[in-house]
C-alpha positions as CSV (number, residue, x, y, z in Angstrom):
1,M,15.1,-62.4,-70.6
2,K,14.3,-64.4,-73.7
3,E,12.0,-67.4,-73.2
4,L,13.3,-70.8,-74.0
5,P,12.1,-72.0,-77.4
6,V,10.9,-75.3,-75.9
7,I,8.6,-73.4,-73.5
8,Q,7.1,-71.4,-76.3
9,K,6.6,-74.4,-78.5
10,T,4.9,-76.3,-75.6
11,Y,2.6,-73.4,-75.0
12,E,1.7,-73.3,-78.7
13,L,1.0,-77.0,-78.7
14,M,-1.3,-76.8,-75.7
15,K,-3.1,-73.8,-77.2
16,W,-3.7,-75.7,-80.4
17,Y,-4.5,-79.1,-78.8
18,I,-6.8,-78.3,-75.9
19,P,-9.7,-77.0,-78.1
20,I,-9.5,-80.3,-80.1
21,L,-9.7,-82.3,-76.9
22,N,-12.7,-80.3,-75.8
23,R,-14.6,-81.4,-78.9
24,L,-14.3,-85.1,-77.9
25,P,-17.4,-86.8,-76.6
26,R,-17.8,-86.3,-72.9
27,D,-16.7,-89.8,-71.8
28,H,-13.5,-89.7,-73.9
29,R,-12.8,-86.0,-72.9
30,F,-12.7,-86.8,-69.2
31,A,-10.9,-90.2,-69.5
32,V,-8.3,-89.5,-72.2
33,G,-8.4,-85.7,-72.6
34,T,-7.7,-85.0,-68.9
35,R,-4.7,-87.3,-68.9
36,I,-3.3,-85.8,-72.1
37,I,-3.7,-82.2,-70.8
38,N,-2.1,-83.1,-67.5
39,N,0.9,-84.7,-69.3
40,L,1.3,-81.7,-71.5
């Protein structure tokens, strides 16, 4: 079964964005970064 394009694009977005969030200062990473990751 072929994966839905939206699922693949969402996975690629997360794969690209999570390392960027991990480079944030600790306070921002846990406050903002965690919320962004959970919403993705």
